[in-house]
C-alpha positions, 0 to 999 in steps of 0.5 A: 814071127815071135823072134821078129817081135822079140827083136823089134824088127816088126810090131805085130801088136798085142796078139802076136802070139795068137797070130804066130799060132794061127800062121803056124797051124795054117802052114802045117795044114796046107803043107800036109793037105798039099802032100796028100792031094798031090799024091792021092789025086792020080789014084782017084782019077784012075779009079774014076776012069780018067787019065792020071796025067790030068792031075798036073802040077798046076791043077794040084797047085790051084787046088791047094791054094784055094783050099789053103785059104779055107785052112787059114780061115779055119785056123785063125777064126777061133783064136780071133773070135775069142779076142774080139769077144773079150774086147767087147765087140759084138759078134753076130752069126748069120743063120743062113750060112754061119758066117760071123760078122763083127760089129765094133762097139760104139 
């Protein structure tokens, strides 16, 4: 992303470096999690008395895809909350679930 931004192939905006860091951290996190989940799931299933062959590639891929969204959200949220707060946007945290709601300044 940084190379494309500097070569003017695409304009990612003023915060392109933060976007590149968030994407990079998420990519590393998803690859590491996929490796761990794919290699440990058969052992966990065998320990639970289930057939290790049940941890097929589609099951592992679905597990990694779903948790990949969570990893992306967790890697991008701190960086962009700081950006929104510095621009004067109002950030509201839900007491029940901890979700952050951004309301643009008036």
